[in-house]
C-alpha positions as a printed NumPy array, in Angstrom:
array([[  0.   ,   0.   ,   0.   ],
       [  1.363,   3.381,  -1.003],
       [  1.817,   6.064,   1.644],
       [  0.031,   9.358,   1.122],
       [  3.282,  11.253,   0.637],
       [  4.897,  13.337,  -2.077],
       [  8.531,  12.601,  -2.832],
       [ 10.759,  14.58 ,  -5.141],
       [ 13.79 ,  13.12 ,  -6.868],
       [ 16.368,  15.72 ,  -7.824],
       [ 18.575,  14.32 , -10.569],
       [ 18.071,  11.752, -13.303],
       [ 21.499,  10.161, -13.472],
       [ 22.372,   6.68 , -12.247],
       [ 21.037,   7.197,  -8.695],
       [ 17.973,   9.163,  -9.764],
       [ 16.764,   6.479, -12.124],
       [ 17.187,   3.953,  -9.293],
       [ 15.149,   6.011,  -6.817],
       [ 12.191,   6.928,  -9.059],
       [ 10.758,   3.402,  -9.57 ],
       [ 11.265,   2.503,  -5.906],
       [  9.538,   5.651,  -4.676],
       [  6.786,   5.159,  -7.251],
       [  5.933,   1.892,  -5.473],
       [  6.049,   3.445,  -1.998],
       [  4.39 ,   6.874,  -2.187],
       [  1.339,   8.379,  -3.88 ],
       [  3.161,  11.18 ,  -5.711],
       [  6.631,  11.378,  -7.202],
       [  8.004,  14.577,  -8.71 ],
       [ 11.16 ,  14.622, -10.801],
       [ 13.545,  17.522, -11.196],
       [ 16.306,  17.249, -13.782],
       [ 18.19 ,  19.486, -16.177],
       [ 18.014,  16.744, -18.801],
       [ 14.593,  17.559, -20.252],
       [ 14.605,  14.694, -22.756],
       [ 15.352,  12.067, -20.141],
       [ 13.03 ,  13.832, -17.7  ],
       [ 10.08 ,  13.688, -20.112],
       [ 10.693,  10.002, -20.715],
       [ 10.819,   9.219, -16.985],
       [  7.858,  11.477, -16.159],
       [  5.747,   9.706, -18.757],
       [  6.854,   6.24 , -17.652],
       [  6.114,   6.894, -13.958],
       [  3.3  ,   9.42 , -14.417],
       [  5.049,  12.119, -12.409],
       [  5.401,  15.888, -12.654],
       [  8.593,  17.253, -14.147],
       [ 10.635,  20.331, -13.242],
       [ 14.   ,  21.59 , -14.449],
       [ 14.571,  23.964, -11.508],
       [ 14.65 ,  22.484,  -8.003],
       [ 13.961,  25.833,  -6.332],
       [ 10.847,  26.37 ,  -8.448],
       [  9.709,  22.823,  -7.671],
       [ 10.186,  23.29 ,  -3.928],
       [  8.355,  26.627,  -3.981],
       [  5.371,  25.341,  -5.991],
       [  4.844,  21.833,  -4.614],
       [  3.898,  20.398,  -1.224],
       [  6.803,  17.98 ,  -0.862],
       [  7.247,  15.651,   2.113],
       [ 10.821,  14.737,   1.262],
       [ 13.415,  15.02 ,  -1.477],
       [ 15.934,  12.46 ,  -2.594],
       [ 19.069,  14.294,  -3.725],
       [ 20.595,  12.286,  -6.594],
       [ 23.104,  14.763,  -7.95 ],
       [ 26.884,  14.894,  -8.332],
       [ 28.591,  15.335,  -4.957],
       [ 29.635,  19.001,  -5.448],
       [ 25.943,  19.975,  -5.713],
       [ 24.745,  18.112,  -2.611],
       [ 25.362,  20.82 ,  -0.026],
       [ 23.57 ,  23.654,  -1.839],
       [ 20.491,  21.615,  -2.769],
       [ 20.278,  19.886,   0.615],
       [ 20.507,  23.145,   2.556],
       [ 17.886,  24.8  ,   0.344],
       [ 15.424,  21.959,   0.981],
       [ 16.176,  21.849,   4.711],
       [ 15.76 ,  25.627,   4.997],
       [ 12.288,  25.2  ,   3.466],
       [ 11.459,  22.563,   6.092],
       [ 11.606,  19.618,   3.701],
       [ 13.046,  16.274,   4.776],
       [ 16.069,  15.111,   2.777],
       [ 17.31 ,  11.674,   1.793],
       [ 20.88 ,  11.736,   0.539],
       [ 23.803,   9.358,   0.092],
       [ 26.66 ,  11.478,   1.269],
       [ 28.733,  11.031,   4.386],
       [ 30.95 ,  14.036,   3.652],
       [ 28.211,  16.656,   3.391],
       [ 30.009,  18.978,   5.841],
       [ 26.909,  20.514,   7.394],
       [ 27.382,  22.399,  10.634],
       [ 24.879,  23.895,  13.072],
       [ 25.643,  27.308,  11.597],
       [ 24.253,  26.166,   8.227],
       [ 20.731,  25.772,   9.575],
       [ 18.15 ,  28.533,   9.374],
       [ 17.074,  29.222,  12.991],
       [ 13.619,  30.244,  11.724],
       [ 13.032,  26.697,  10.471],
       [ 14.837,  24.599,  13.063],
       [ 14.871,  25.055,  16.819],
       [ 17.597,  22.509,  17.391],
       [ 20.023,  21.499,  14.627],
       [ 21.035,  18.379,  16.577],
       [ 17.498,  17.048,  16.247],
       [ 17.623,  17.749,  12.517],
       [ 20.532,  15.354,  12.161],
       [ 18.251,  12.514,  13.23 ],
       [ 14.865,  13.538,  11.858],
       [ 15.057,  15.785,   8.809],
       [ 18.281,  14.583,   7.224],
       [ 18.714,  10.904,   6.433],
       [ 22.174,  10.081,   5.172],
       [ 22.799,   6.725,   3.547],
       [ 26.351,   5.569,   3.077],
       [ 26.824,   2.603,   0.77 ],
       [ 28.705,  -0.247,   2.408],
       [ 29.652,  -2.933,  -0.168],
       [ 29.358,  -5.811,   2.333],
       [ 25.755,  -4.807,   3.095],
       [ 24.502,  -3.91 ,  -0.398]])
């Protein structure tokens, strides 16, 4: 049974195309954001999801429960902090994100330590487990 949630996948590279079908089975609504419009249209049609090419526009316009950041590592920090500052939960595979308490918007979060456990889920791939 699908959960009544809206998930956004930011990126349509290797990780993005892995996350979209999984989330499509788990949540009611999946939104895709990618700069690759051709690939984005193909995926949006296949999984019947909305498509954006600007993650900030997507976050501003949609009611998103969480985002899965599937971008190249140098883009992780900026996109993750933007989503967190808007109060959106983030799923990301990045153990070197380098987020400090000073990065968090005090108007959104009362306690950045709590955010580390609730709003930001970091998955690190361990070959022996995968």
